[in-house]
N, C-alpha and C positions, 0 to 999 in steps of 0.2 A: 515729753518733748514740745516744743513751741511751735506754732504752727508761722507757716513765712507770710510778711503782708501779704505779698500777691495772691496769695490762695486766698488768706480772709476778705480779701477786697470782692476777688471774685464770690466766693460766697453770698457776701453783702449783696451784691448783684441780683443773685439769683432770689435771697429775701425782698428785699425791695422790688422788684416785681412781683412776687408773691402777694405782700399785703397791698400793694395797689388791687392786683385783682380780686384778692379779700374782702376790698370795700364795700364790696356789694352783698355784704352779709354771708357768704357761702365760702366760710374760712374753711372749714372739713372738708367741705367739693376740694377749695385748691390744694390743701393736704394731699388729701387723696390723689390727687392729678401731679402734684411734686412728687411723688413715691412711684405713681405709675410711670413718669417722664422717666425718671432714675434708673427704673428696670429697663424699659425699653431703650435707653441713651445706652446703659452701660449690656445690655445682649448685641445691639447694633456693635459696639465699641469692642466686643470680645468676637464678635465673627467676621468682622471687616479684618482687625488683624490676623485672619486666619485661624480662628480659634477651630480645633478638630474636635468631635465629638467626646472622645477621650476624656478630654481634658474638662468638658462641658461641667461635672460633678462640681471639681476644684475650683473652677471660678465661681461656680454660685455658690460654693462655701464662703470662698473670699469674702465675694459683695456683700453677704448676708454677717459676717462678721465685719466687716467695715464698718456696716450702716448700723449695728451695734453697739459698735463702738462710739460712731457717732453722737447716735444717740443717749448713751449711758454719759459720754463726756459732756455734753450739754445740758441736761440734766441734773446735773453734779455743778453745774456754773465753773467746768473747768477754762473755757474759753473765756468766759465772762456771761454776765446775766445775759439771761435769755429774754428775761421782761424788764421795764422800766418799773421800777417801785413807785407807785402814787403814796406823797407825802399828806 
């Protein structure tokens, strides 16, 4: 299923910010911060939408599954090349 252009533009904004932050040689730290921020934002999103304790495990499984799909599809180049090839 192709991703809508608006969604990919939003993703690109996050990647642009991450690339700017990583210019100082701390790309591993930026990568860890993005992952942590996603967890924090998704927890906030779940809880602020009246997430219930009994739904917490299914929410965790959902977010883990979505992250796995995103990581694997990007590693496989489904959306496009992740890095530019150097000639």
